[in-house]
C-alpha positions in Angstrom: 97.3 125.9 84.5 100.6 127.6 84.3 101.7 130.9 84.3 105.2 131.8 83.7 106.2 135.4 83.7 103.3 136.9 83.5 103.6 140.6 83.3 100.2 142.8 82.3 100.4 146.9 82.0 97.7 149.4 81.8 99.2 151.7 79.5 102.5 152.2 80.7 101.4 150.9 84.3 102.6 147.2 85.0 99.3 146.3 86.9 100.9 142.8 87.4 104.7 141.8 87.0 106.0 139.0 87.1 103.7 136.2 88.2 104.7 132.4 87.9 101.8 129.8 89.4 101.0 126.6 88.9 97.4 125.3 90.1 97.0 121.2 89.6 93.7 120.0 87.5 91.0 120.0 90.4 92.8 122.7 93.1 91.1 125.6 94.2 93.1 128.6 94.6 92.1 131.9 96.5 93.3 135.0 95.1 93.5 137.6 97.7 94.7 141.1 97.8 93.8 145.2 98.0 92.1 146.5 95.4 94.3 147.4 92.5 96.9 145.1 93.3 96.6 143.2 89.8 94.2 140.5 91.3 91.4 141.2 88.6 93.7 141.8 85.8 95.5 138.7 86.3 92.2 136.4 85.6 91.2 138.6 82.6 94.6 137.9 81.1 94.2 134.2 81.8 90.6 134.3 79.9 92.3 136.5 77.2 90.6 139.6 78.1 93.8 141.6 78.7 96.0 141.6 76.0 98.9 144.0 76.8 100.2 141.0 78.5 103.6 139.3 78.0 104.9 135.8 79.5 102.9 132.5 79.2 99.9 131.0 80.5 99.0 127.6 79.4 95.1 126.2 79.6 95.3 122.4 79.9 98.6 122.3 78.3 97.2 124.8 75.6 98.9 128.4 74.8 97.0 131.3 73.3 98.7 132.2 69.8 96.0 131.3 67.6 92.1 132.1 67.7 92.0 128.7 67.6 93.2 128.4 71.0 92.1 131.8 72.1 88.3 130.1 71.2 89.4 127.2 73.0 89.9 128.5 75.8 87.1 130.2 75.8 84.8 127.3 76.5 87.1 125.6 78.6 87.2 128.3 81.1 84.0 129.7 82.8 84.1 133.6 83.8 82.1 134.7 86.1 82.7 138.7 86.5 83.1 141.1 88.9 80.0 143.3 89.2 78.7 141.9 86.0 76.7 144.4 84.1 73.4 144.2 82.4 74.8 144.7 79.1 73.5 147.8 76.4 71.0 145.3 75.0 70.6 143.1 77.8 69.6 139.8 77.4 66.7 137.8 79.4 67.9 135.7 81.8 67.4 132.8 80.7 69.2 133.6 77.4 72.1 134.4 79.7 71.9 130.6 81.6 71.0 129.3 77.7 74.7 130.8 76.9 76.7 128.3 78.7 75.9 125.6 76.5 73.8 123.4 78.6 70.3 125.6 79.7 69.0 122.8 81.7 71.6 122.1 84.3 72.0 125.8 84.2 68.2 126.3 84.6 68.8 123.8 87.4 71.0 125.2 89.2 69.4 129.4 89.1 66.1 126.8 90.5 68.7 126.0 93.8 70.3 129.4 94.0 66.9 130.7 94.3 66.6 132.7 91.2 65.1 130.1 88.8 61.9 132.1 88.5 63.7 135.0 87.3 64.4 133.5 84.4 62.0 135.7 81.7 63.7 139.0 83.4 66.1 141.2 82.3 68.9 141.3 83.4 68.6 144.8 83.9 65.7 144.0 86.1 67.5 142.3 88.7 69.7 143.6 91.4 73.4 143.1 92.1 72.9 139.6 94.0 70.4 138.5 92.0 72.8 139.4 88.7 75.3 137.0 90.5 73.8 134.4 91.3 72.6 134.0 87.5 75.9 134.3 87.0 77.0 131.3 88.8 74.3 129.0 87.9 75.4 129.5 84.1 79.1 128.9 85.6 77.6 125.7 86.6 75.8 125.3 83.3 79.5 125.6 81.4 81.1 123.1 83.7 78.0 121.0 82.5 79.0 121.5 78.8 82.5 120.5 79.3 84.6 123.4 81.1 87.8 122.6 83.5 88.2 125.4 84.9 86.1 128.3 86.3 87.7 131.8 87.1 85.5 134.2 89.4 86.3 137.6 90.3 84.4 138.2 93.3 81.5 136.1 93.3 79.9 136.6 96.1 80.4 140.5 96.8 76.8 141.3 96.5 75.5 138.7 98.0 74.4 138.9 102.5 76.1 136.4 104.3 73.5 133.3 103.8 74.2 133.8 100.3 78.0 134.0 100.6 78.0 131.0 102.3 75.7 129.0 99.5 78.2 130.6 96.5 80.8 129.1 98.3 79.5 125.8 98.6 78.3 125.3 94.6 81.9 127.3 93.4 84.1 124.8 95.4 82.1 121.8 94.9 82.0 121.8 91.4 84.6 119.0 89.9 87.0 121.7 88.3 90.2 123.6 88.8 88.8 127.1 90.7 91.0 130.3 90.7 88.8 132.6 92.3 89.4 136.3 93.4 87.8 136.6 96.6 87.5 139.0 100.0 85.5 136.6 101.7 87.0 134.5 104.4 84.4 131.9 103.9 85.3 131.5 100.2 88.9 130.6 101.0 88.4 128.6 103.8 87.1 126.2 101.6 90.3 126.7 98.9 93.1 124.3 98.9 95.6 127.5 98.9 95.3 131.0 99.9 97.3 133.7 97.5 97.9 137.0 98.3 98.7 139.8 95.2 100.6 143.1 96.5 101.8 145.4 94.1 101.6 142.9 90.7 103.0 140.0 92.8 102.1 137.1 94.6 103.0 135.1 97.6 101.3 132.2 99.1 99.5 132.2 102.3 98.6 129.3 103.0 
C-alpha cells in the first residue's frame, strides 16, 4: 500500500493533510491518535468511501481512477467498520457472513468467536460486541476469498478484555496487510509499527 500527498476534506475543512505512507505486503500497522484526528477518514479514503480526496493511493500497485479499479479494491480490501450499524433493512447475521465470498470460512470464524449460534438472528437484534464479532468473522471470510488487505476501524471497541485479546489475536494472525485504527494497547503491541495521527498528520511512534 502506498499513499502520497493524501489530503481529505469535509467541506472546506481538511481532516487529513498531506499524508505519505508506505506499507509493505504483510505488514501490520496500528494507527492511533485522539478522536477527530483523521484516522477513520484516512481508512475510508483507502477503501474509496471518502471521495473528497486528493493525492495518490495505491493498493497492490493499483490506483482508483476507474470504476473497475475501485471494484477491484473493494474485493482486495476487507473492511471492519467502527461501531457497525445494522442498517435500515437489516440482514440476518448469516447473510452478512455470506457476503464475504467465503461463507463456510466466515461461519467457522463466527463459531470460533462465540457467535456462530446467532447466525439466524437479524443484525439489529445483536449487541455491539456480537455485531463486532460478526464483522470480524466476515473479514476472515473475505481473506479466505482472496482479500490481501484488512482495514479495521476500532475493531475491539465494543468488546470486554478477553474479547479484545481474542480479536487482536485473530486479526494479527491473518496472512494479510493490516491497517488498524485502535486505542487498544494489546492490539497495537501485536503490530509491526505504531503510527500516531494528530491534526491530520502522521508520525511514527514505534
